[in-house]
C-alpha positions as CSV (number, residue, x, y, z in Angstrom):
1,M,-0.1,-0.1,-0.1
2,A,0.8,3.7,-0.5
3,E,3.2,4.8,2.5
4,M,3.1,8.5,2.3
5,E,1.5,10.8,-0.7
6,G,1.1,14.7,-1.4
7,S,2.4,17.5,-3.5
8,L,5.7,18.5,-4.0
9,S,7.1,20.6,-7.2
10,K,9.5,19.2,-9.8
11,W,11.6,20.2,-12.4
12,T,10.7,20.0,-15.8
13,N,12.5,21.1,-19.0
14,V,9.5,21.1,-21.2
15,M,8.3,24.2,-19.0
16,K,12.1,25.3,-18.3
17,G,10.7,25.7,-14.3
18,W,8.8,24.1,-11.2
19,Q,5.7,22.3,-11.8
20,Y,3.2,21.3,-9.4
21,R,2.6,17.2,-9.3
22,W,1.0,15.2,-6.9
23,F,3.8,12.0,-5.3
24,V,2.6,8.9,-4.1
25,L,5.6,7.0,-2.5
26,D,5.1,3.3,-2.7
27,E,7.3,1.1,-0.1
28,N,6.0,-2.1,-1.1
29,A,6.9,-1.3,-4.9
30,G,10.0,0.9,-4.0
31,L,8.1,3.1,-6.6
32,L,7.7,7.3,-6.2
33,S,5.0,7.9,-8.8
34,Y,3.4,11.6,-10.0
35,Y,0.5,12.6,-11.5
36,T,-0.4,16.4,-12.7
37,S,-3.4,16.4,-10.1
38,K,-4.8,14.5,-7.1
39,E,-8.0,13.5,-9.5
40,K,-5.7,12.1,-12.2
41,M,-3.8,9.6,-9.4
42,M,-7.2,8.8,-8.4
43,R,-8.1,7.9,-12.2
44,G,-4.9,6.2,-12.7
45,V,-3.1,8.3,-14.8
46,R,0.2,8.4,-14.3
47,R,2.8,11.0,-15.3
48,G,5.8,9.1,-14.7
49,C,7.6,7.3,-11.7
50,V,11.0,7.4,-10.2
51,R,12.8,4.0,-9.1
52,L,14.1,3.7,-5.6
53,K,16.1,0.8,-5.5
54,G,19.8,2.0,-5.6
55,A,18.6,5.4,-5.6
56,V,21.0,8.6,-4.1
57,I,19.3,11.5,-2.1
58,G,20.8,14.6,-2.8
59,I,19.7,17.9,-0.4
60,D,20.4,21.4,-0.7
61,D,21.1,23.2,2.8
62,E,19.7,26.6,0.9
63,D,16.4,26.0,0.3
64,S,13.7,23.3,0.4
65,T,14.8,21.8,-2.6
66,F,16.4,17.9,-3.2
67,T,17.4,15.3,-5.8
68,I,16.9,11.6,-6.2
69,T,19.5,10.5,-8.4
70,V,19.0,6.8,-10.5
71,D,18.9,5.4,-13.5
72,H,21.7,7.1,-14.6
73,K,19.3,10.4,-14.5
74,T,18.8,13.3,-11.9
75,F,15.4,14.1,-10.9
76,H,14.5,17.4,-8.9
77,F,11.9,18.2,-6.4
78,Q,10.7,21.4,-4.1
79,A,8.6,21.1,-0.9
80,R,6.8,24.2,0.1
81,T,8.8,24.0,3.6
82,A,11.9,22.5,4.9
83,A,10.1,20.5,7.7
84,E,7.8,18.7,4.6
85,R,10.9,18.2,2.8
86,E,12.8,16.1,6.0
87,K,9.2,14.4,6.2
88,W,9.6,13.2,2.3
89,V,13.5,12.8,2.7
90,R,13.4,10.1,5.7
91,A,10.5,8.3,4.1
92,L,12.4,8.3,0.7
93,E,15.8,7.0,2.4
94,D,13.9,4.6,4.7
95,T,12.2,3.6,1.1
96,I,16.0,2.9,-0.6
97,F,17.3,1.2,2.6
98,R,14.9,-1.4,2.9
99,H,14.7,-2.2,-1.1
100,G,18.9,-2.1,-1.1
101,S,19.2,-4.9,1.8
102,R,16.4,-7.1,0.7
103,M,17.2,-10.3,-0.6
104,R,14.2,-12.3,-0.4
105,W,11.1,-12.1,-2.8
106,D,8.3,-9.8,-2.1
107,T,6.0,-11.8,-1.3
108,N,2.9,-9.1,-1.4
109,G,4.2,-8.2,-4.9
110,P,3.2,-9.9,-8.2
111,P,4.1,-14.1,-8.5
112,A,8.0,-14.9,-9.5
113,T,8.0,-16.0,-13.3
114,I,10.4,-18.1,-14.9
115,K,12.5,-15.3,-15.9
116,D,12.9,-13.8,-12.9
117,F,14.3,-17.2,-12.3
118,D,16.7,-17.1,-14.8
119,N,18.1,-13.2,-13.9
120,K,18.5,-14.2,-10.5
121,V,20.7,-17.5,-11.5
122,S,22.9,-15.4,-14.1
123,E,23.3,-12.8,-11.0
124,A,24.3,-15.9,-8.6
125,D,26.8,-16.7,-11.8
126,A,28.0,-13.4,-12.5
127,Y,29.0,-13.1,-8.7
128,L,30.5,-16.7,-8.9
129,Q,33.1,-15.4,-11.1
130,L,33.9,-12.6,-9.3
131,M,34.7,-14.9,-6.5
132,I,36.4,-17.1,-8.7
133,E,39.0,-14.6,-9.7
134,Q,39.6,-13.7,-6.1
135,T,40.1,-17.5,-5.0
136,Q,42.7,-17.3,-8.2
137,N,44.2,-13.8,-6.6
138,L,44.6,-15.8,-3.7
139,E,46.6,-19.1,-4.8
140,E,49.2,-16.8,-6.4
141,R,49.5,-14.8,-3.3
142,I,50.3,-17.9,-1.5
143,K,52.6,-19.0,-4.0
144,I,55.0,-16.0,-2.9
145,I,54.1,-15.9,0.9
146,K,57.0,-17.0,2.7
147,D,56.1,-16.9,6.1
148,E,54.7,-20.6,6.8
149,E,52.5,-19.3,9.5
150,E,51.1,-17.0,7.0
151,K,51.0,-19.8,4.0
152,T,49.2,-21.7,6.4
153,K,46.4,-20.0,7.5
154,C,46.1,-18.9,4.0
155,Q,45.9,-22.1,2.7
156,V,43.1,-23.0,5.0
157,I,41.3,-20.2,3.4
158,L,41.7,-21.4,0.4
159,E,40.3,-24.7,1.0
160,H,37.2,-23.3,2.1
161,A,36.8,-21.0,-0.6
162,N,37.1,-23.7,-2.8
163,M,34.5,-25.9,-1.0
164,M,32.4,-23.0,-0.9
165,L,32.9,-22.3,-4.8
166,D,32.3,-26.0,-5.9
167,N,29.0,-25.6,-3.7
168,I,28.0,-23.1,-4.9
169,K,28.3,-24.0,-8.2
170,H,26.6,-27.4,-7.9
171,S,23.5,-25.7,-6.6
172,I,23.2,-23.5,-9.4
173,V,23.6,-26.2,-11.7
174,L,21.1,-28.4,-9.7
175,L,18.7,-25.2,-9.8
176,Q,19.1,-25.0,-13.6
177,I,18.5,-28.8,-14.0
178,A,15.1,-28.7,-12.0
179,K,13.8,-25.6,-14.1
180,N,14.9,-27.2,-17.0
181,T,13.2,-30.7,-16.0
182,A,9.5,-28.7,-14.9
183,H,9.8,-26.1,-17.8
184,P,12.0,-27.4,-20.5
185,I,12.8,-25.7,-23.5
186,N,11.1,-27.8,-25.9
187,G,7.7,-28.1,-23.7
188,I,7.8,-31.6,-23.8
189,Y,7.0,-32.4,-20.1
190,Q,4.0,-30.8,-18.8
191,P,3.9,-29.6,-15.0
192,P,0.4,-29.7,-12.7
193,T,-1.6,-26.7,-13.7
194,N,-1.4,-25.1,-10.0
195,I,2.7,-25.2,-10.5
196,E,1.9,-24.0,-13.9
197,A,0.2,-21.2,-12.6
198,S,2.9,-20.1,-10.2
199,L,6.0,-20.1,-11.9
200,T,5.2,-19.2,-15.4
201,E,4.9,-15.7,-17.1
202,P,1.5,-14.2,-15.5
203,E,-1.7,-14.2,-17.7
204,V,-1.2,-11.1,-19.9
205,L,-4.9,-9.5,-20.9
206,P,-5.9,-7.1,-23.7
207,D,-4.3,-3.8,-23.0
208,M,-1.9,-5.0,-20.0
209,T,1.6,-5.9,-20.0
210,I,3.4,-8.0,-17.2
211,Q,4.0,-6.6,-13.7
212,Q,7.2,-7.4,-11.7
213,G,8.3,-6.7,-8.3
214,V,11.1,-4.4,-7.9
215,E,12.7,-7.1,-6.2
216,M,13.1,-9.5,-8.4
217,A,16.1,-7.7,-10.5
218,S,14.4,-8.3,-13.7
219,E,13.2,-6.3,-16.6
220,C,10.3,-4.6,-15.3
221,M,7.5,-3.5,-17.6
222,E,5.3,-0.5,-17.9
223,S,2.1,-1.3,-17.0
224,A,-1.0,-0.2,-19.0
225,R,-3.4,-1.6,-17.0
226,R,-6.2,1.1,-15.5
227,H,-6.7,-0.2,-11.7
228,A,-9.1,1.2,-9.9
229,S,-6.8,1.0,-6.7
230,I,-4.6,3.5,-5.9
231,V,-2.4,0.9,-4.4
232,A,-2.4,-1.1,-7.4
233,T,-1.4,1.3,-10.0
234,A,1.6,2.9,-7.8
235,S,2.6,-0.9,-7.8
236,T,3.3,-1.0,-11.2
237,V,7.4,-1.1,-11.5
238,P,8.6,0.1,-14.7
239,E,12.0,-1.2,-16.8
240,T,13.5,2.6,-15.7
241,S,12.4,5.8,-14.3
242,Y,10.6,7.5,-16.9
243,S,8.1,10.7,-17.8
244,S,5.2,10.5,-19.8
245,S,6.4,14.1,-21.7
246,E,9.7,13.1,-23.6
247,G,12.5,15.0,-22.6
248,E,10.8,16.4,-19.3
249,D,12.8,14.0,-17.2
250,D,16.1,14.5,-18.6
251,F,17.2,17.2,-16.5
252,Y,20.8,16.3,-15.9
253,D,23.6,18.2,-13.8
254,A,26.1,19.9,-15.7
255,N,28.6,16.9,-15.1
256,D,26.2,14.4,-15.5
257,S,26.1,11.9,-19.0
258,P,23.1,9.7,-19.6
259,F,25.6,7.0,-20.3
260,S,27.9,7.1,-17.2
261,V,27.1,5.8,-14.0
262,S,26.4,9.2,-11.5
263,Q,24.7,6.8,-8.7
264,A,25.8,4.5,-6.2
265,T,25.5,0.8,-6.7
266,T,25.1,-1.8,-3.9
267,P,25.1,-5.5,-4.5
268,T,21.1,-5.8,-5.0
269,A,20.9,-2.7,-7.3
270,L,18.6,-3.7,-10.2
271,R,20.4,-5.4,-12.9
272,Q,18.7,-5.0,-16.6
273,F,18.2,-8.4,-18.0
274,N,17.5,-7.7,-21.8
275,E,19.0,-11.2,-23.4
276,D,17.9,-12.8,-26.0
277,H,18.9,-16.5,-24.7
278,A,16.9,-16.0,-21.4
279,V,13.3,-16.0,-22.9
280,A,11.6,-19.0,-23.1
281,V,10.3,-20.7,-26.4
282,S,7.1,-21.7,-26.5
283,P,6.2,-25.4,-26.9
284,S,4.5,-25.4,-29.8
285,S,7.6,-23.6,-31.9
286,V,10.1,-26.0,-30.0
287,Q,8.3,-28.8,-30.9
288,Q,7.9,-27.8,-34.4
289,T,11.2,-27.0,-34.9
290,T,12.1,-30.3,-33.3
291,A,10.2,-32.2,-35.6
292,A,11.6,-30.4,-38.4
293,S,14.8,-31.4,-37.7
294,T,14.3,-34.4,-37.4
295,T,11.8,-35.4,-40.4
296,D,11.8,-32.5,-42.9
297,P,12.8,-34.1,-46.4
298,K,16.0,-31.7,-46.8
299,I,17.2,-32.9,-43.9
300,L,16.5,-36.7,-43.6
301,Q,18.0,-36.8,-47.3
302,T,21.3,-35.8,-48.7
303,V,21.4,-34.0,-52.1
304,S,19.3,-36.9,-54.4
305,T,22.0,-36.2,-57.3
306,R,24.3,-38.0,-55.7
307,G,22.0,-41.0,-55.0
308,S,21.8,-40.9,-51.2
309,I,19.0,-42.9,-49.4
310,A,16.7,-40.7,-47.3
311,H,17.1,-41.8,-43.5
312,S,14.7,-41.0,-40.6
313,A,16.3,-40.5,-36.8
314,N,15.4,-44.1,-35.9
315,T,16.5,-46.2,-38.8
316,E,20.3,-47.6,-39.7
317,I,22.5,-45.3,-41.3
318,G,23.4,-47.0,-44.4
319,N,24.5,-45.6,-47.7
320,V,25.2,-42.0,-46.7
321,D,26.1,-38.9,-49.0
322,Y,28.7,-38.1,-46.2
323,D,30.2,-35.1,-48.4
324,A,26.5,-33.7,-48.5
325,L,26.1,-34.2,-44.7
326,Y,29.3,-31.6,-44.3
327,E,28.0,-29.1,-46.7
328,D,25.0,-29.0,-44.7
329,D,25.3,-25.6,-41.9
330,T,21.8,-26.1,-40.5
331,E,22.3,-27.4,-36.6
332,P,19.6,-28.8,-34.5
333,D,19.3,-26.8,-31.1
334,V,20.0,-28.9,-27.8
335,Q,17.1,-30.8,-26.8
336,L,18.2,-30.7,-22.5
337,D,15.1,-32.4,-21.8
338,V,15.8,-35.1,-23.1
339,Q,20.1,-35.0,-22.5
340,G,19.5,-33.1,-19.1
341,S,21.0,-36.0,-17.2
342,V,23.7,-36.4,-19.5
343,I,24.6,-32.1,-18.3
344,K,24.2,-33.3,-14.9
345,H,26.7,-36.0,-15.0
346,M,29.4,-34.2,-17.1
347,I,28.8,-31.5,-14.3
348,G,29.4,-33.9,-11.8
349,Q,33.2,-34.3,-13.6
350,V,34.5,-30.6,-13.2
351,K,35.2,-28.0,-10.9
352,I,35.5,-24.5,-10.7
353,G,38.7,-23.4,-12.8
354,M,39.0,-26.8,-13.6
355,D,41.1,-27.6,-17.0
356,L,38.1,-29.3,-18.9
357,T,41.4,-31.0,-21.4
358,K,40.5,-34.4,-20.1
359,V,36.6,-34.2,-19.7
360,V,34.5,-36.4,-21.8
361,L,31.6,-33.9,-23.0
362,P,28.2,-35.3,-24.0
363,T,28.4,-36.1,-27.9
364,F,25.0,-34.0,-28.6
365,I,26.6,-30.7,-27.9
366,L,29.0,-31.2,-30.6
367,E,29.4,-29.0,-33.8
368,R,29.2,-31.2,-37.1
369,R,33.0,-30.7,-37.9
370,S,36.5,-31.0,-36.8
371,L,37.8,-28.0,-35.1
372,L,40.8,-27.7,-37.9
373,E,37.9,-27.1,-40.6
374,M,36.7,-24.4,-38.0
375,Y,40.0,-22.6,-38.3
376,A,39.4,-22.7,-42.1
377,D,36.7,-20.2,-41.6
378,Y,39.0,-17.0,-41.0
379,F,39.3,-17.2,-45.1
380,A,35.8,-17.2,-45.3
381,H,36.3,-13.9,-46.9
382,P,39.6,-14.4,-48.9
383,D,39.7,-11.5,-51.1
384,I,39.6,-9.2,-48.2
385,F,42.9,-11.3,-47.1
386,V,44.6,-11.1,-51.0
387,G,43.7,-7.7,-51.3
388,I,46.5,-7.1,-48.4
389,A,49.2,-7.4,-51.0
390,D,47.7,-4.8,-53.3
391,M,48.0,-2.1,-50.6
392,K,51.5,-0.1,-51.8
393,D,51.6,1.8,-48.6
394,P,52.4,0.5,-45.5
395,R,49.9,2.3,-43.3
396,D,47.0,1.3,-45.9
397,R,48.6,-2.5,-45.5
398,M,48.5,-2.2,-41.8
399,V,44.2,-1.3,-42.0
400,Q,43.7,-4.1,-44.2
401,V,45.4,-6.7,-41.8
402,L,42.9,-5.0,-39.4
403,K,39.8,-5.4,-41.8
404,W,40.6,-8.8,-42.4
405,Y,41.3,-9.9,-38.9
406,L,38.0,-8.0,-37.7
407,S,36.1,-9.7,-40.3
408,S,37.7,-13.3,-39.8
409,Y,35.5,-14.2,-36.9
410,H,32.0,-14.0,-37.5
411,A,31.6,-16.9,-40.0
412,G,33.1,-19.2,-37.9
413,R,29.8,-19.7,-36.1
414,K,27.4,-21.7,-37.9
415,S,24.5,-20.7,-35.7
416,C,23.4,-19.0,-32.9
417,V,23.6,-21.6,-30.5
418,A,26.9,-22.3,-28.7
419,K,28.4,-25.8,-30.0
420,K,31.9,-27.4,-29.8
421,P,33.5,-29.0,-32.8
422,Y,35.2,-32.2,-32.6
423,N,38.6,-32.3,-31.0
424,P,41.4,-33.0,-33.7
425,I,42.9,-36.3,-33.0
426,L,46.8,-36.7,-33.3
427,G,48.0,-36.4,-36.5
428,E,44.6,-35.6,-38.1
429,T,44.8,-32.8,-41.2
430,F,42.5,-30.5,-43.0
431,S,42.6,-28.7,-46.5
432,C,40.9,-26.6,-48.6
433,I,40.8,-24.1,-51.4
434,W,39.1,-20.8,-52.3
435,D,38.2,-19.4,-55.6
436,V,39.2,-15.3,-55.2
437,Y,38.7,-13.8,-58.1
438,D,36.2,-14.3,-61.3
439,E,39.6,-15.1,-63.5
440,P,41.3,-18.2,-64.8
441,N,42.8,-20.0,-62.2
442,G,45.9,-20.7,-64.0
443,E,48.6,-23.7,-63.2
444,E,48.3,-26.3,-60.4
445,V,51.0,-25.4,-57.7
446,Q,52.3,-29.2,-57.1
447,D,55.0,-28.3,-54.6
448,G,52.3,-26.7,-52.8
449,P,50.2,-27.3,-49.8
450,V,47.3,-28.7,-51.6
451,P,48.6,-30.0,-54.8
452,W,45.2,-29.7,-56.7
453,C,44.8,-26.1,-55.9
454,T,46.3,-23.4,-58.8
455,E,48.1,-20.4,-58.3
456,N,45.1,-17.8,-58.6
457,Q,43.7,-19.6,-56.0
458,L,43.8,-19.6,-51.8
459,S,45.4,-22.8,-50.1
460,F,44.7,-24.0,-46.4
461,I,45.8,-26.7,-44.5
462,A,46.0,-27.6,-40.9
463,E,47.9,-30.7,-38.8
464,Q,47.2,-31.4,-35.5
465,V,50.4,-31.5,-34.2
466,S,49.7,-32.4,-30.5
467,H,47.4,-34.1,-28.2
468,H,48.7,-32.8,-24.8
469,P,48.1,-30.0,-24.8
470,P,46.1,-30.1,-27.7
471,V,47.9,-27.6,-30.4
472,S,46.6,-27.1,-33.7
473,A,48.7,-25.4,-36.5
474,F,47.4,-24.2,-39.6
475,Y,48.6,-22.5,-43.0
476,A,47.9,-20.5,-45.7
477,E,48.8,-19.1,-49.3
478,H,48.5,-17.7,-52.3
479,V,51.0,-17.9,-54.9
480,K,50.2,-15.4,-57.5
481,K,49.8,-12.6,-54.9
482,R,52.8,-13.8,-52.7
483,I,50.9,-13.9,-49.6
484,T,51.0,-16.2,-46.5
485,F,49.8,-16.8,-43.3
486,N,51.5,-19.4,-40.7
487,A,49.6,-20.1,-37.1
488,Y,49.2,-22.3,-34.5
489,I,46.7,-22.3,-31.5
490,Y,47.2,-24.2,-28.0
491,T,43.2,-24.4,-26.8
492,K,43.0,-24.4,-22.9
493,S,39.7,-24.9,-21.5
494,K,37.9,-23.6,-18.1
495,F,35.0,-24.5,-15.9
496,L,33.5,-21.3,-14.6
497,G,30.2,-22.2,-13.3
498,L,27.7,-21.9,-15.8
499,S,30.0,-20.8,-18.6
500,I,33.3,-22.4,-20.1
501,C,36.1,-20.4,-21.2
502,V,38.7,-21.6,-24.0
503,Y,41.5,-20.2,-23.9
504,N,43.2,-19.6,-27.8
505,I,47.1,-19.5,-26.6
506,G,49.3,-18.7,-29.9
507,Q,50.1,-16.6,-32.9
508,G,50.0,-16.7,-36.6
509,I,51.9,-14.2,-38.8
510,V,50.7,-12.4,-42.2
511,S,54.1,-12.8,-44.9
512,L,54.0,-10.6,-47.6
513,L,56.7,-11.6,-49.4
514,D,57.2,-8.8,-52.2
515,H,57.3,-6.3,-49.1
516,D,59.3,-8.2,-46.5
517,E,56.7,-7.5,-43.9
518,H,55.6,-9.9,-41.5
519,Y,52.5,-8.9,-39.4
520,V,52.2,-10.8,-35.9
521,V,48.6,-11.3,-34.8
522,T,47.0,-12.8,-31.3
523,F,43.9,-14.6,-30.6
524,P,40.7,-13.7,-28.4
525,N,39.7,-16.1,-26.0
526,G,35.9,-17.6,-26.4
527,Y,33.3,-18.2,-24.0
528,G,30.1,-20.4,-24.1
529,R,27.3,-18.9,-22.2
530,S,24.4,-20.1,-20.3
531,I,25.6,-23.6,-21.1
532,L,22.5,-25.1,-18.9
533,T,19.8,-23.4,-20.8
534,V,20.5,-22.0,-24.7
535,P,24.2,-21.3,-24.9
536,W,25.9,-18.6,-27.1
537,I,29.1,-18.0,-27.5
538,E,31.4,-14.8,-27.4
539,L,34.9,-13.6,-27.7
540,G,37.0,-11.5,-25.0
541,G,40.2,-10.3,-23.9
542,P,42.9,-8.2,-25.3
543,V,44.5,-8.9,-29.3
544,T,47.3,-7.4,-30.9
545,I,48.5,-6.8,-34.6
546,T,52.3,-5.9,-35.0
547,C,54.2,-5.2,-37.8
548,P,58.4,-4.8,-36.4
549,K,59.6,-3.8,-39.5
550,T,57.7,-0.8,-40.3
551,G,56.4,-0.1,-36.9
552,Y,52.7,0.3,-37.1
553,Y,50.9,-2.2,-34.8
554,S,46.9,-2.3,-33.4
555,N,45.7,-3.0,-30.0
556,I,42.2,-4.7,-30.6
557,E,39.7,-5.5,-27.3
558,F,37.0,-7.9,-27.6
559,I,34.8,-7.0,-24.7
560,T,32.2,-9.5,-23.1
561,K,29.4,-8.6,-22.3
562,P,28.8,-6.1,-19.0
563,F,27.2,-7.7,-15.9
564,Y,24.8,-5.0,-16.1
565,G,23.3,-4.1,-19.5
566,N,22.7,-6.4,-22.8
567,K,25.0,-5.5,-25.0
568,K,26.9,-8.4,-26.4
569,H,30.0,-8.7,-29.2
570,K,31.3,-5.5,-29.1
571,I,34.4,-4.9,-30.3
572,T,37.2,-1.8,-30.2
573,A,40.1,-1.1,-32.2
574,D,43.4,1.5,-32.1
575,V,45.6,1.9,-34.8
576,F,48.8,3.5,-34.5
577,G,51.7,4.6,-36.7
578,P,55.7,3.9,-35.8
579,N,56.3,6.0,-32.7
580,D,52.4,7.3,-32.4
581,K,51.2,8.6,-29.2
582,K,47.9,8.8,-30.4
583,P,45.6,6.1,-32.8
584,F,45.3,7.4,-36.7
585,L,42.6,5.3,-36.9
586,Q,40.1,3.9,-34.0
587,I,37.1,1.2,-34.7
588,N,34.0,0.7,-32.7
589,G,31.4,-1.8,-33.1
590,E,30.4,-5.7,-33.2
591,W,32.9,-7.9,-34.0
592,N,29.5,-10.0,-35.9
593,G,27.7,-7.0,-37.2
594,L,28.8,-3.4,-37.9
595,M,32.0,-2.0,-37.3
596,E,32.6,2.3,-37.9
597,A,36.0,4.2,-38.3
598,K,37.1,7.2,-36.6
599,W,39.9,8.9,-38.3
600,N,42.0,11.7,-37.3
601,E,39.9,14.7,-37.9
602,K,37.1,12.6,-40.1
603,E,33.7,12.1,-39.4
604,V,32.6,8.6,-38.8
605,E,32.7,6.1,-41.6
606,E,31.9,2.5,-42.1
607,F,34.5,0.5,-41.6
608,I,33.2,-2.8,-42.8
609,D,29.5,-4.6,-42.0
610,V,30.4,-8.5,-41.9
611,Q,26.6,-8.8,-42.8
612,K,26.9,-7.4,-46.1
613,L,29.8,-9.6,-46.8
614,K,29.6,-13.0,-49.0
615,I,30.9,-15.9,-47.3
616,V,33.1,-17.8,-50.0
617,K,32.6,-21.5,-49.8
618,K,35.6,-23.2,-49.2
619,Q,36.2,-26.3,-52.0
620,V,37.0,-29.7,-50.3
621,R,37.6,-33.0,-52.2
622,P,35.6,-35.9,-51.8
623,I,35.7,-37.8,-48.6
624,S,35.9,-40.8,-51.2
625,Q,39.4,-39.1,-52.3
626,Q,40.9,-38.2,-49.0
627,S,43.4,-39.8,-46.8
628,E,42.6,-41.6,-43.6
629,N,43.6,-38.8,-41.5
630,E,41.4,-36.5,-42.9
631,S,38.9,-34.8,-41.0
632,R,35.9,-35.8,-43.0
633,R,36.9,-39.1,-43.5
634,L,37.8,-39.7,-39.7
635,W,34.8,-37.9,-38.6
636,K,32.3,-39.1,-40.8
637,E,30.2,-41.4,-38.7
638,V,30.0,-39.3,-35.7
639,T,28.7,-36.7,-38.2
640,A,26.1,-38.5,-39.5
641,G,25.2,-39.6,-36.5
642,L,24.2,-35.8,-35.3
643,K,23.2,-34.9,-38.5
644,Y,20.2,-37.7,-38.0
645,N,20.1,-37.3,-34.4
646,D,21.5,-40.9,-33.7
647,I,23.0,-39.7,-30.6
648,E,24.3,-43.8,-29.6
649,K,25.9,-44.2,-32.9
650,A,27.6,-40.4,-32.8
651,T,28.9,-41.5,-29.0
652,Q,29.8,-45.3,-30.6
653,A,31.9,-43.7,-33.3
654,K,33.5,-40.9,-31.3
655,A,34.5,-43.5,-28.9
656,D,36.0,-45.8,-31.2
657,L,37.8,-42.9,-32.5
658,E,39.4,-42.2,-29.2
659,Q,40.0,-45.4,-28.6
660,K,41.9,-46.1,-31.4
661,Q,44.4,-43.2,-30.5
662,R,44.7,-44.4,-27.3
663,E,45.9,-47.8,-28.4
664,E,48.5,-45.9,-30.9
665,A,49.8,-43.5,-27.6
666,K,50.4,-46.8,-26.1
667,E,52.0,-48.8,-28.4
668,R,54.7,-46.1,-29.2
669,K,55.6,-45.6,-25.8
670,A,55.9,-49.1,-25.5
671,N,58.1,-49.1,-28.5
672,N,59.6,-45.8,-26.9
673,V,58.8,-43.9,-30.7
674,N,58.0,-40.1,-30.3
675,W,55.4,-39.0,-32.5
676,E,56.6,-37.5,-35.7
677,T,54.4,-34.7,-37.1
678,K,54.0,-34.5,-41.2
679,L,53.2,-31.3,-42.4
680,F,55.0,-28.7,-39.4
681,S,58.0,-28.3,-36.9
682,K,58.6,-26.8,-34.3
683,T,60.7,-24.1,-33.2
684,S,63.0,-23.4,-29.9
685,D,60.9,-20.7,-29.3
686,E,57.6,-23.2,-29.3
687,N,56.1,-21.8,-32.5
688,W,55.1,-24.2,-34.9
689,L,56.1,-23.5,-38.7
690,F,54.8,-25.0,-42.2
691,L,57.6,-27.5,-43.6
692,K,57.1,-25.9,-47.3
693,P,56.2,-22.3,-47.1
694,L,55.7,-20.3,-50.3
695,Q,58.9,-18.0,-49.4
696,N,61.1,-21.4,-49.5
697,R,60.2,-22.8,-52.4
698,M,60.4,-19.4,-54.2
699,T,64.0,-19.0,-52.8
700,A,64.8,-23.0,-53.9
701,T,63.5,-22.1,-57.4
702,S,65.1,-19.1,-57.8
703,N,68.5,-20.8,-56.5
704,T,68.0,-23.9,-59.2
């Protein structure tokens, strides 16, 4: 119910002055609503409101005015007397304190929803990540402590912290599994009516939107309901403080910015949850999707011109066109209601911060291709890469390298749902080529990495050069343009509660042979988020591009989704010339969308929009012509099982490959034989280089 109401004056920018308003303070909702008159309040016609959770009160000692700062805005109010102001301020501060300290659901508010639950779990997971970082810092500190007594005390704290982290992790996981059991994404399990009524979204009547209590740290929406009760009207909590007259509440102090945090935040302050993936899909829509993924003729029957045989999800996999399976990029969604027990089993294997290298992941979350093939997607826009060699100026070449690099990540994601490619086995290889220009391809490069590639095509080859630790090396070249790329990546995965982090350790080198320039690039980390609901992927961390010869370099930052807000896939980049202290080019945008450039003393312009770019399809030899250790041939049975939703067959095929690899490793160890790579060699500084790069072949040819 309303705790206090009465008249105050509010500063408005529309009239540029103080305007009379009738105010109602609702302690339960944590909301200060205002109306143009008491009569309008009785009719429920609210002019605007101020959310009080996380708000800060400001007082001017010289008169009877005061301010409320919240949602990056400062609202100005004036009472008739100092005593009246004191009365309002005390009531407001009491409400702010109560809503800032409460951690439980408000039993007097609207019922909790599934979205509220997801938001709270996500919030808990975010705090969990902070605890993980603090625990890791404690571990590092213990390593350098020399005093044994202090070291012992810190060790005890560390042990308790790890136990707490493990318990929190399992609590979050079990809560998610419980939710997915009662409310599966595909809607197969239907809970009792009374449970459904209490946990699902409230019924939305015509001209009405959902009400949500301020304690729920959720996306609150302004209600269009016209309640006869004053209390009900005042209790409707919107997403943010607002005024119905656009611009009226935009009274910012001189040093305020609507894009900077000007309010004090608390651990319980309202968090924005505009997360697309947190919204549950309706059962009917998911059932249709699931059915389509197993009965659609386009999915169950491979390319008919190749004489394929149609299969259903439950039939035996027979004469399959494996090449067509790899060319189909569609990926079915993860069905958590069916696989929830598998996820629970997987979660039971791991602890917070644990390396996932030896953890067996369930087959159904795999993407239908090898990690080696995924690395080929760095060249999904081969014209941009090859275009580096066409630039006449070192500065332009650096900018073109940056453009290629920033456009190279979006093509690697085949769907919005995060899935894991196959872990390559030791000695596995993958090769392919791309057409770059609409011109004759020229002669075949017989001594190149891909013998069936011509001098006007871009070739790519990759090899899994190490299994423990897992290291992949790959090489690309265009003979006519005299440009190459040599890289290696060591992947290390860690479990972070509701997320998985993949550290990409290594580097790549773009070599321009005509200019004797080498551009060294590093790689961002990958994060699999919301692994128990609808998993999605993002990139994060600092990356650099440097050219030692010219002195040009670029600092790039892949920005992960912030705790507050819903902006994802953000990226920034600064490009510097030799001895420059300020960048001559700044890039801002999204790595999977539009990126804009700001040149010195110039207007902002489009740098690149990857959504407008055409992905050039790579050309891969048919599986029948591939050697036994090539990716598509190695993993074809796993791919077929996943494609036809025969998880048992896919799992068995994957287990057979892994068992064969273990037996070969055991045999090598028994015979005291070391594994020898075929395409790459390891240098003294831990780099992996292609054995027959273009530069070496050109030098050998010139010497003959």
